[in-house]
DRENZA-496140 format. One record per atom (N, C-alpha, C, O): residue number from 1; atom name; residue in one letter; x, y, z. Coordinates in pm, whole numbers, plus 32768, in hexadecimal, padded with zeros to 4 digits. Layout:
(r NUM 'CA' 'a' (X Y Z)),
...
This chain:
(r 1 'N' 'm' (567B 3C32 2BDC)),
(r 1 'CA' 'm' (568C 3C00 2CA3)),
(r 1 'C' 'm' (5740 3B69 2C2B)),
(r 1 'O' 'm' (573D 3B1E 2BC9)),
(r 2 'N' 'i' (57A1 3B91 2C82)),
(r 2 'CA' 'i' (5800 3B63 2C86)),
(r 2 'C' 'i' (580C 3AD8 2CC3)),
(r 2 'O' 'i' (57C9 3ACD 2D2A)),
(r 3 'N' 't' (5852 3A66 2CA0)),
(r 3 'CA' 't' (587D 3A1B 2CBC)),
(r 3 'C' 't' (58CF 39E2 2D5C)),
(r 3 'O' 't' (5948 39F5 2D57)),
(r 4 'N' 'l' (58B7 39C1 2D9F)),
(r 4 'CA' 'l' (5938 3994 2DB5)),
(r 4 'C' 'l' (59B9 396C 2D75)),
(r 4 'O' 'l' (5A1A 39B0 2D99)),
(r 5 'N' 'p' (59CB 3922 2D30)),
(r 5 'CA' 'p' (5A7F 3901 2CEB)),
(r 5 'C' 'p' (5A7D 395F 2CBC)),
(r 5 'O' 'p' (5AF0 397D 2C9B)),
(r 6 'N' 'e' (59FB 39E5 2C8A)),
(r 6 'CA' 'e' (5A2F 3A2D 2BE6)),
(r 6 'C' 'e' (5A69 3AA8 2C53)),
(r 6 'O' 'e' (5ACA 3AEA 2C2F)),
(r 7 'N' 'a' (5A33 3ABE 2CC3)),
(r 7 'CA' 'a' (5A51 3AE7 2D32)),
(r 7 'C' 'a' (5B22 3AF0 2D81)),
(r 7 'O' 'a' (5B77 3B43 2DA2)),
(r 8 'N' 'r' (5B0D 3A47 2D77)),
(r 8 'CA' 'r' (5B6E 3A44 2DD1)),
(r 8 'C' 'r' (5C12 3A31 2D71)),
(r 8 'O' 'r' (5C88 3A41 2D90)),
(r 9 'N' 'r' (5BD3 3A0C 2D01)),
(r 9 'CA' 'r' (5C3A 3A15 2C97)),
(r 9 'C' 'r' (5C6D 3AAC 2C9E)),
(r 9 'O' 'r' (5CE8 3AB6 2C9F)),
(r 10 'N' 'a' (5C1B 3B32 2CA3)),
(r 10 'CA' 'a' (5C06 3B9B 2C5D)),
(r 10 'C' 'a' (5C79 3BCE 2D00)),
(r 10 'O' 'a' (5CDC 3C16 2CF4)),
(r 11 'N' 'l' (5C5D 3BAC 2D4F)),
(r 11 'CA' 'l' (5CC7 3BC9 2E0C)),
(r 11 'C' 'l' (5CFD 3B95 2DE7)),
(r 11 'O' 'l' (5CB9 3B4E 2E30)),
(r 12 'N' 'g' (5D5E 3B46 2DA2)),
(r 12 'CA' 'g' (5DCD 3B14 2D78)),
(r 12 'C' 'g' (5DE1 3A70 2DBB)),
(r 12 'O' 'g' (5E4D 3A42 2DDF)),
(r 13 'N' 'g' (5D96 3A46 2DBF)),
(r 13 'CA' 'g' (5D8E 39C7 2DFB)),
(r 13 'C' 'g' (5D19 398D 2E52)),
(r 13 'O' 'g' (5CFA 3916 2E5F)),
(r 14 'N' 'g' (5CC8 3A27 2E9F)),
(r 14 'CA' 'g' (5CAE 39E0 2F28)),
(r 14 'C' 'g' (5C96 39C2 2F8C)),
(r 14 'O' 'g' (5C3E 3A03 2FC5)),
(r 15 'N' 't' (5CCB 3968 2FC7)),
(r 15 'CA' 't' (5CD7 392A 3041)),
(r 15 'C' 't' (5D66 3972 3068)),
(r 15 'O' 't' (5DB9 39A3 301B)),
(r 16 'N' 'i' (5D6C 3969 310D)),
(r 16 'CA' 'i' (5E0F 39A0 3144)),
(r 16 'C' 'i' (5DC6 3959 31EB)),
(r 16 'O' 'i' (5D76 396D 3246)),
(r 17 'N' 'p' (5E0C 391B 31C6)),
(r 17 'CA' 'p' (5DE0 38B3 3270)),
(r 17 'C' 'p' (5DF1 393C 32B2)),
(r 17 'O' 'p' (5E36 39A2 32A8)),
(r 18 'N' 'l' (5D7D 3901 3307)),
(r 18 'CA' 'l' (5DC4 397A 33AE)),
(r 18 'C' 'l' (5E2B 391B 33F3)),
(r 18 'O' 'l' (5E9D 3949 33F9)),
(r 19 'N' 'g' (5E17 389D 3428)),
(r 19 'CA' 'g' (5E6C 3849 345A)),
(r 19 'C' 'g' (5E2E 3837 34CA)),
(r 19 'O' 'g' (5E79 37FE 3519)),
(r 20 'N' 's' (5DC8 384C 34F6)),
(r 20 'CA' 's' (5D61 3811 353D)),
(r 20 'C' 's' (5D28 3755 3576)),
(r 20 'O' 's' (5D10 3721 35E3)),
(r 21 'N' 'v' (5D28 372D 3504)),
(r 21 'CA' 'v' (5CEC 36D2 350F)),
(r 21 'C' 'v' (5D07 3678 347A)),
(r 21 'O' 'v' (5CAB 3648 3439)),
(r 22 'N' 'p' (5DAD 366C 344F)),
(r 22 'CA' 'p' (5DA0 3671 339C)),
(r 22 'C' 'p' (5D49 3638 3366)),
(r 22 'O' 'p' (5D00 3665 330F)),
(r 23 'N' 't' (5D45 3583 33B4)),
(r 23 'CA' 't' (5CDA 353C 3351)),
(r 23 'C' 't' (5C5E 355F 333B)),
(r 23 'O' 't' (5C0B 3528 32F2)),
(r 24 'N' 'n' (5C4F 35D1 338B)),
(r 24 'CA' 'n' (5B9B 35DF 3382)),
(r 24 'C' 'n' (5B87 367F 330F)),
(r 24 'O' 'n' (5BB3 36F2 3311)),
(r 25 'N' 'e' (5B45 3645 32D0)),
(r 25 'CA' 'e' (5B58 36AF 3261)),
(r 25 'C' 'e' (5AEA 3742 3286)),
(r 25 'O' 'e' (5B0A 37B2 325C)),
(r 26 'N' 'l' (5A8F 3732 32BF)),
(r 26 'CA' 'l' (5A4F 3793 3314)),
(r 26 'C' 'l' (5AA9 381A 333E)),
(r 26 'O' 'l' (5A72 3888 3333)),
(r 27 'N' 's' (5B30 3815 336C)),
(r 27 'CA' 's' (5B8A 384F 33C0)),
(r 27 'C' 's' (5BFE 3862 3357)),
(r 27 'O' 's' (5C75 386B 3374)),
(r 28 'N' 'a' (5BD2 3866 32EE)),
(r 28 'CA' 'a' (5C01 387F 3291)),
(r 28 'C' 'a' (5BB9 394E 3243)),
(r 28 'O' 'a' (5B49 396D 321C)),
(r 29 'N' 'l' (5C07 3983 3249)),
(r 29 'CA' 'l' (5BF4 3A35 3203)),
(r 29 'C' 'l' (5BCE 3A0D 3150)),
(r 29 'O' 'l' (5C1B 39C9 310C)),
(r 30 'N' 'h' (5B64 3A3C 3125)),
(r 30 'CA' 'h' (5B57 3A22 30AB)),
(r 30 'C' 'h' (5A99 3A97 3072)),
(r 30 'O' 'h' (5A30 3A6D 30A3)),
(r 31 'N' 'v' (5A97 3AD8 3041)),
(r 31 'CA' 'v' (5A2E 3B03 3045)),
(r 31 'C' 'v' (59C1 3AA0 302F)),
(r 31 'O' 'v' (59CD 3A2C 3008)),
(r 32 'N' 'e' (5977 3ACC 3044)),
(r 32 'CA' 'e' (58E9 3A72 3067)),
(r 32 'C' 'e' (5894 3A95 2FD3)),
(r 32 'O' 'e' (589E 3A49 2F73)),
(r 33 'N' 't' (5845 3B0D 2FCE)),
(r 33 'CA' 't' (57DD 3B4A 2F7A)),
(r 33 'C' 't' (5855 3BCA 2F1F)),
(r 33 'O' 't' (58A6 3BFA 2F6F)),
(r 34 'N' 'l' (5860 3BF0 2EB4)),
(r 34 'CA' 'l' (582F 3C5E 2E7A)),
(r 34 'C' 'l' (580B 3C97 2E08)),
(r 34 'O' 'l' (584A 3C85 2DA0)),
(r 35 'N' 't' (5784 3CF9 2E13)),
(r 35 'CA' 't' (5729 3D18 2DEA)),
(r 35 'C' 't' (574A 3D99 2D85)),
(r 35 'O' 't' (577E 3DFF 2DB2)),
(r 36 'N' 'l' (5728 3D8D 2D03)),
(r 36 'CA' 'l' (5711 3E29 2CCB)),
(r 36 'C' 'l' (56B9 3E5E 2CBC)),
(r 36 'O' 'l' (5688 3E3E 2C50)),
(r 37 'N' 'a' (5665 3ECA 2D07)),
(r 37 'CA' 'a' (55A7 3F1F 2CEF)),
(r 37 'C' 'a' (5595 3F90 2D37)),
(r 37 'O' 'a' (55A1 3FBF 2DA8)),
(r 38 'N' 'e' (5574 3FA9 2CC5)),
(r 38 'CA' 'e' (5576 4048 2CBE)),
(r 38 'C' 'e' (55FE 4098 2CB6)),
(r 38 'O' 'e' (55FF 410F 2CD7)),
(r 39 'N' 's' (567D 404F 2C85)),
(r 39 'CA' 's' (5703 409F 2C78)),
(r 39 'C' 's' (5714 40AB 2D01)),
(r 39 'O' 's' (5751 40FC 2D46)),
(r 40 'N' 'q' (56C6 4039 2D1E)),
(r 40 'CA' 'q' (5742 4011 2DF5)),
(r 40 'C' 'q' (5767 3FB4 2DC6)),
(r 40 'O' 'q' (5732 3F6C 2D71)),
(r 41 'N' 'a' (5810 3FA8 2E21)),
(r 41 'CA' 'a' (5836 3F26 2E2B)),
(r 41 'C' 'a' (57F2 3F17 2E9D)),
(r 41 'O' 'a' (57C1 3F7A 2ED4)),
(r 42 'N' 't' (57E2 3E76 2EE1)),
(r 42 'CA' 't' (57DE 3E38 2F64)),
(r 42 'C' 't' (580F 3DE5 2F63)),
(r 42 'O' 't' (57ED 3D92 2F0F)),
(r 43 'N' 'l' (5888 3DC6 2FC9)),
(r 43 'CA' 'l' (5899 3D52 2FFE)),
(r 43 'C' 'l' (58CB 3D14 3081)),
(r 43 'O' 'l' (591F 3D3B 30D1)),
(r 44 'N' 's' (5856 3C70 307E)),
(r 44 'CA' 's' (589C 3C62 3109)),
(r 44 'C' 's' (58E8 3C13 3125)),
(r 44 'O' 's' (5914 3BD2 30C7)),
(r 45 'N' 'f' (5914 3BF8 319A)),
(r 45 'CA' 'f' (598B 3B96 31F5)),
(r 45 'C' 'f' (5928 3B65 323E)),
(r 45 'O' 'f' (58AE 3B77 3243)),
(r 46 'N' 'n' (59A9 3AF5 3297)),
(r 46 'CA' 'n' (59C2 3B02 332A)),
(r 46 'C' 'n' (5A12 3AD5 3340)),
(r 46 'O' 'n' (5A54 3A75 3319)),
(r 47 'N' 'a' (5A17 3B4C 33B8)),
(r 47 'CA' 'a' (5A8A 3B7A 3411)),
(r 47 'C' 'a' (5A92 3B45 34B0)),
(r 47 'O' 'a' (5A47 3B57 350F)),
(r 48 'N' 'a' (5AFC 3B07 34A4)),
(r 48 'CA' 'a' (5B14 3AAA 3531)),
(r 48 'C' 'a' (5B39 3B05 3586)),
(r 48 'O' 'a' (5B80 3B62 3561)),
(r 49 'N' 'a' (5B07 3AF9 361B)),
(r 49 'CA' 'a' (5AF8 3B0F 3683)),
(r 49 'C' 'a' (5B97 3B57 3687)),
(r 49 'O' 'a' (5BF4 3B27 3647)),
(r 50 'N' 'n' (5BA3 3BD5 36DF)),
(r 50 'CA' 'n' (5C14 3C1F 36DD)),
(r 50 'C' 'n' (5C9F 3C3B 3682)),
(r 50 'O' 'n' (5D17 3C43 369C)),
(r 51 'N' 'r' (5C3E 3C46 35F5)),
(r 51 'CA' 'r' (5CA5 3C80 3579)),
(r 51 'C' 'r' (5C5A 3CA6 3566)),
(r 51 'O' 'r' (5BE3 3C86 3565)),
(r 52 'N' 't' (5CB1 3D26 3548)),
(r 52 'CA' 't' (5C8D 3DB8 34C6)),
(r 52 'C' 't' (5CAA 3D8C 3448)),
(r 52 'O' 't' (5CE4 3D26 3425)),
(r 53 'N' 'y' (5C7A 3DE5 3409)),
(r 53 'CA' 'y' (5C68 3DC2 336E)),
(r 53 'C' 'y' (5C53 3E3F 3318)),
(r 53 'O' 'y' (5BF9 3E8F 3331)),
(r 54 'N' 't' (5C9F 3E4B 32BC)),
(r 54 'CA' 't' (5CC3 3E95 3247)),
(r 54 'C' 't' (5C89 3E81 31EA)),
(r 54 'O' 't' (5CAD 3E1A 31B2)),
(r 55 'N' 'v' (5C1F 3EC7 31AA)),
(r 55 'CA' 'v' (5BDA 3EC2 30E8)),
(r 55 'C' 'v' (5C15 3F0E 30B4)),
(r 55 'O' 'v' (5C1B 3F81 30E0)),
(r 56 'N' 'e' (5C59 3EE7 3040)),
(r 56 'CA' 'e' (5CDA 3F51 2FC7)),
(r 56 'C' 'e' (5C80 3F16 2F61)),
(r 56 'O' 'e' (5C57 3EA3 2F4F)),
(r 57 'N' 'w' (5C65 3FC4 2F03)),
(r 57 'CA' 'w' (5C39 3F8D 2E67)),
(r 57 'C' 'w' (5CA6 3F76 2E21)),
(r 57 'O' 'w' (5CF4 3F3F 2E6F)),
(r 58 'N' 't' (5CEA 3F85 2D93)),
(r 58 'CA' 't' (5D32 3FD6 2D0B)),
(r 58 'C' 't' (5CDA 3FB8 2CA9)),
(r 58 'O' 't' (5C8C 3F58 2CA5)),
(r 59 'N' 'p' (5CEB 401C 2C4B)),
(r 59 'CA' 'p' (5CB9 3FE5 2B93)),
(r 59 'C' 'p' (5CEF 3F98 2B7C)),
(r 59 'O' 'p' (5CAD 3F69 2B20)),
(r 60 'N' 'a' (5D6B 3F3A 2B8E)),
(r 60 'CA' 'a' (5DB7 3EE4 2B41)),
(r 60 'C' 'a' (5DF1 3E45 2B98)),
(r 60 'O' 'a' (5DF9 3E41 2C13)),
(r 61 'N' 'v' (5DFC 3E1F 2B7D)),
(r 61 'CA' 'v' (5E3F 3DC4 2BD6)),
(r 61 'C' 'v' (5EAD 3DC0 2BBF)),
(r 61 'O' 'v' (5EEC 3DAE 2C28)),
(r 62 'N' 'a' (5EED 3DC8 2B66)),
(r 62 'CA' 'a' (5F75 3DC1 2B36)),
(r 62 'C' 'a' (5F9A 3E4A 2B1E)),
(r 62 'O' 'a' (5F7B 3E9F 2ACA)),
(r 63 'N' 'g' (5FEF 3E44 2B8D)),
(r 63 'CA' 'g' (6045 3EC7 2BBA)),
(r 63 'C' 'g' (6008 3F2D 2BBF)),
(r 63 'O' 'g' (6032 3F98 2B94)),
(r 64 'N' 'g' (5F7E 3F18 2C03)),
(r 64 'CA' 'g' (5F33 3F8C 2C55)),
(r 64 'C' 'g' (5F75 3F92 2CD5)),
(r 64 'O' 'g' (5FC8 3F50 2D13)),
(r 65 'N' 's' (5F20 4012 2CE7)),
(r 65 'CA' 's' (5F5A 4046 2D6E)),
(r 65 'C' 's' (5EBE 4052 2DC6)),
(r 65 'O' 's' (5E67 40A7 2DB6)),
(r 66 'N' 'w' (5EBF 3FCC 2E36)),
(r 66 'CA' 'w' (5E77 3FAF 2EA7)),
(r 66 'C' 'w' (5E58 404C 2EE7)),
(r 66 'O' 'w' (5EAA 4094 2F20)),
(r 67 'N' 'q' (5DE9 4064 2ED1)),
(r 67 'CA' 'q' (5DA2 40B7 2F2C)),
(r 67 'C' 'q' (5D5D 40D1 2FCB)),
(r 67 'O' 'q' (5D76 4149 2FCF)),
(r 68 'N' 'k' (5D46 40C8 2FF7)),
(r 68 'CA' 'k' (5CE9 40A7 30A6)),
(r 68 'C' 'k' (5C83 40E0 306E)),
(r 68 'O' 'k' (5C83 4151 303D)),
(r 69 'N' 'r' (5C17 4089 3072)),
(r 69 'CA' 'r' (5BB9 40C4 3071)),
(r 69 'C' 'r' (5B56 40D1 310B)),
(r 69 'O' 'r' (5AF3 4119 3114)),
(r 70 'N' 'v' (5B8A 4080 3173)),
(r 70 'CA' 'v' (5B51 40AC 31F4)),
(r 70 'C' 'v' (5B90 404A 3241)),
(r 70 'O' 'v' (5BD6 3FFD 31FF)),
(r 71 'N' 'd' (5B8C 4036 32B8)),
(r 71 'CA' 'd' (5C03 3FE4 3324)),
(r 71 'C' 'd' (5B56 3F94 3373)),
(r 71 'O' 'd' (5AE4 3FC3 3372)),
(r 72 'N' 'v' (5B85 3F1F 33A9)),
(r 72 'CA' 'v' (5B0E 3F04 33F5)),
(r 72 'C' 'v' (5B58 3ED2 348A)),
(r 72 'O' 'v' (5BA9 3E76 3485)),
(r 73 'N' 'v' (5B43 3EFD 34E0)),
(r 73 'CA' 'v' (5B3F 3EFC 358A)),
(r 73 'C' 'v' (5B61 3E7D 35AC)),
(r 73 'O' 'v' (5B55 3E2F 354E)),
(r 74 'N' 'a' (5B91 3E40 362E)),
(r 74 'CA' 'a' (5B6B 3DCC 3620)),
(r 74 'C' 'a' (5AEA 3D9C 36B1)),
(r 74 'O' 'a' (5AE9 3DBC 3728)),
(r 75 'N' 'q' (5AC1 3D76 368D)),
(r 75 'CA' 'q' (5A35 3D19 3712)),
(r 75 'C' 'q' (5A41 3C93 3717)),
(r 75 'O' 'q' (5A59 3C38 36C7)),
(r 76 'N' 'a' (5A1D 3CA2 37C8)),
(r 76 'CA' 'a' (5A2B 3C1A 381F)),
(r 76 'C' 'a' (5A0E 3BA4 3803)),
(r 76 'O' 'a' (5A5E 3B53 3832)),
(r 77 'N' 'a' (59A3 3B6C 37B9)),
(r 77 'CA' 'a' (5989 3B2F 3753)),
(r 77 'C' 'a' (5960 3B58 369C)),
(r 77 'O' 'a' (5936 3BB9 365E)),
(r 78 'N' 'd' (5996 3AAF 3678)),
(r 78 'CA' 'd' (59A1 3A79 35D8)),
(r 78 'C' 'd' (58E2 3AEA 35BE)),
(r 78 'O' 'd' (588D 3AFF 3614)),
(r 79 'N' 'h' (58E2 3B16 352D)),
(r 79 'CA' 'h' (5895 3B5B 3509)),
(r 79 'C' 'h' (587E 3B8E 346F)),
(r 79 'O' 'h' (58D6 3BD3 343C)),
(r 80 'N' 'g' (5811 3B6E 3429)),
(r 80 'CA' 'g' (5813 3B9B 3378)),
(r 80 'C' 'g' (5824 3C3F 3379)),
(r 80 'O' 'g' (57F2 3C86 33D0)),
(r 81 'N' 'e' (586B 3C6D 3312)),
(r 81 'CA' 'e' (58B5 3CEC 333B)),
(r 81 'C' 'e' (5887 3D3A 32A1)),
(r 81 'O' 'e' (58BC 3CFE 3243)),
(r 82 'N' 't' (582D 3DB7 3273)),
(r 82 'CA' 't' (580F 3D9D 3221)),
(r 82 'C' 't' (584C 3E50 31C9)),
(r 82 'O' 't' (580D 3EB4 31EC)),
(r 83 'N' 'v' (5898 3E5C 3183)),
(r 83 'CA' 'v' (58CA 3ED8 3113)),
(r 83 'C' 'v' (58BC 3F1A 30BE)),
(r 83 'O' 'v' (5905 3F07 305D)),
(r 84 'N' 't' (5872 3F68 30BB)),
(r 84 'CA' 't' (5833 3F9C 3035)),
(r 84 'C' 't' (58B5 3FF0 3001)),
(r 84 'O' 't' (5917 400B 3046)),
(r 85 'N' 'd' (5899 4020 2F40)),
(r 85 'CA' 'd' (58FD 407B 2F3E)),
(r 85 'C' 'd' (5892 40D7 2ED6)),
(r 85 'O' 'd' (5890 40A0 2E67)),
(r 86 'N' 'p' (5851 4130 2ED8)),
(r 86 'CA' 'p' (5816 418E 2ECA)),
(r 86 'C' 'p' (584D 41DF 2E16)),
(r 86 'O' 'p' (581C 41F1 2DA6)),
(r 87 'N' 'a' (58D5 41F8 2E64)),
(r 87 'CA' 'a' (5937 41EF 2DD2)),
(r 87 'C' 'a' (5969 4178 2D3F)),
(r 87 'O' 'a' (59B8 4175 2CE0)),
(r 88 'N' 's' (58FB 4123 2D7F)),
(r 88 'CA' 's' (5909 40B2 2CF0)),
(r 88 'C' 's' (58F3 4103 2C8C)),
(r 88 'O' 's' (595F 4112 2C53)),
(r 89 'N' 's' (589D 4143 2C55)),
(r 89 'CA' 's' (585A 417C 2BFC)),
(r 89 'C' 's' (58E1 41A5 2B87)),
(r 89 'O' 's' (58F2 4182 2B13)),
(r 90 'N' 'e' (591B 41E5 2BC7)),
(r 90 'CA' 'e' (599F 423A 2B95)),
(r 90 'C' 'e' (59FC 41D4 2B51)),
(r 90 'O' 'e' (5A6F 41FB 2B3F)),
(r 91 'N' 'g' (59D3 4131 2B1E)),
(r 91 'CA' 'g' (5A0E 4107 2AAC)),
(r 91 'C' 'g' (5A27 407D 2AFE)),
(r 91 'O' 'g' (59F0 4064 2B6A)),
(r 92 'N' 'r' (5A8A 401F 2AB5)),
(r 92 'CA' 'r' (5A7F 3FA2 2AFD)),
(r 92 'C' 'r' (5AFA 3FB8 2B62)),
(r 92 'O' 'r' (5B5A 4001 2B4B)),
(r 93 'N' 'r' (5AE5 3F5F 2BEB)),
(r 93 'CA' 'r' (5B14 3F53 2C5A)),
(r 93 'C' 'r' (5B4F 3EA2 2C5D)),
(r 93 'O' 'r' (5B3F 3E3C 2C1A)),
(r 94 'N' 'f' (5B8E 3EC7 2CC4)),
(r 94 'CA' 'f' (5B8D 3E3A 2D27)),
(r 94 'C' 'f' (5BE7 3E2B 2DA5)),
(r 94 'O' 'f' (5C49 3E72 2DBC)),
(r 95 'N' 'y' (5BBB 3DC9 2DF2)),
(r 95 'CA' 'y' (5BA1 3DDB 2E7F)),
(r 95 'C' 'y' (5BE9 3D4A 2E93)),
(r 95 'O' 'y' (5BEE 3CDA 2E5F)),
(r 96 'N' 'r' (5C21 3D99 2F0B)),
(r 96 'CA' 'r' (5C7F 3D28 2F6A)),
(r 96 'C' 'r' (5C58 3D4B 2FEB)),
(r 96 'O' 'r' (5C35 3DBB 3011)),
(r 97 'N' 'v' (5C60 3CDC 3033)),
(r 97 'CA' 'v' (5C3B 3CF4 3114)),
(r 97 'C' 'v' (5CBF 3C9C 30E5)),
(r 97 'O' 'v' (5CDD 3C47 3091)),
(r 98 'N' 'i' (5D15 3D09 317D)),
(r 98 'CA' 'i' (5D81 3CF8 31AD)),
(r 98 'C' 'i' (5D93 3CEA 325F)),
(r 98 'O' 'i' (5D2E 3D15 3296)),
(r 99 'N' 't' (5DE4 3CC3 32AA)),
(r 99 'CA' 't' (5DEF 3CA1 32F7)),
(r 99 'C' 't' (5E70 3C77 3344)),
(r 99 'O' 't' (5EA5 3C0A 332C)),
(r 100 'N' 'p' (5EA8 3CD4 33A8)),
(r 100 'CA' 'p' (5E45 3D3F 3403)),
(r 100 'C' 'p' (5E40 3D96 33B7)),
(r 100 'O' 'p' (5E9A 3D98 3362)),
(r 101 'N' 'r' (5DD5 3E03 33B4)),
(r 101 'CA' 'r' (5DD4 3E8B 33AB)),
(r 101 'C' 'r' (5E5C 3EDE 33AA)),
(r 101 'O' 'r' (5EB8 3ED2 33FB)),
(r 102 'N' 'r' (5E54 3F4E 331C)),
(r 102 'CA' 'r' (5EED 3F54 32E4)),
(r 102 'C' 'r' (5EFD 3FF2 3348)),
(r 102 'O' 'r' (5E9B 4027 337C)),
(r 103 'N' 'p' (5F60 4018 3351)),
(r 103 'CA' 'p' (5F59 40C2 337D)),
(r 103 'C' 'p' (5F15 4100 332E)),
(r 103 'O' 'p' (5F05 4179 333E)),
């Protein structure tokens, strides 16, 4: 399992303010967990109400081309979101979560 600080560094710094409550750490977008088991990566994050997200991956952070893994649709309430990538066994992958969703 990768620790949260390691995941944040791999994602290019980790937290991106959502603008909802700047003084509330829970209102910032960051990966909560990132695990690798049985050649499959699973990441989870807290999704804010009425926001869309895109989870992307790249084989190299520096100069890598980000590829869309999945879009997350908006929901009426804050919720935990989990994304699984079975293709992570193909080699090293770095992940990031962005909002709003990319077209």
